[in-house]
C-alpha positions, 0 to 999 in steps of 0.5 A, spaced: 508 504 491 502 504 487 495 508 487 490 503 485 484 505 481 488 509 477 492 505 472 497 503 478 501 509 478 508 509 481 510 514 486 516 516 491 515 515 498 517 523 498 511 524 494 507 520 498 509 523 504 508 530 501 501 528 499 496 531 505 490 528 502 486 522 505 489 516 503 489 508 505 496 505 505 496 498 505 503 495 507 503 488 504 510 485 507 509 479 512 507 481 519 514 480 522 517 485 517 512 490 518 513 490 526 521 492 524 518 498 522 512 501 518 509 508 516 505 510 522 498 510 518 499 503 514 495 497 515 498 491 515 495 486 510 500 481 507 500 479 500 497 472 501 491 476 504 490 482 500 484 479 496 480 479 502 481 487 503 475 491 502 476 499 502 472 505 501 472 506 493 473 514 494 479 514 498 486 513 494 489 506 496 497 506 496 500 499 496 507 499 499 512 493 500 520 492 501 522 493 494 516 494 490 515 487 487 509 485 492 506 491 492 506 491 484 503 484 485 498 486 490 495 492 486 494 487 480 490 483 485 486 489 487 
């Protein structure tokens, strides 16, 4: 997972789970992968659509995927 706007810092899922602050979680997997299971508050925005994401710049954004490769690419795009 990569927290945007702070140099793409990677964190563990446990750290994300323990962070109770307001945050946006973007799941960049395909809709089919997302349907098989996802974090409850995550928004599904597939990697090929990530450039269309517009969010609140004051809220931390975390990008997740299956292995970390797509989330790293998505963080670079954002």
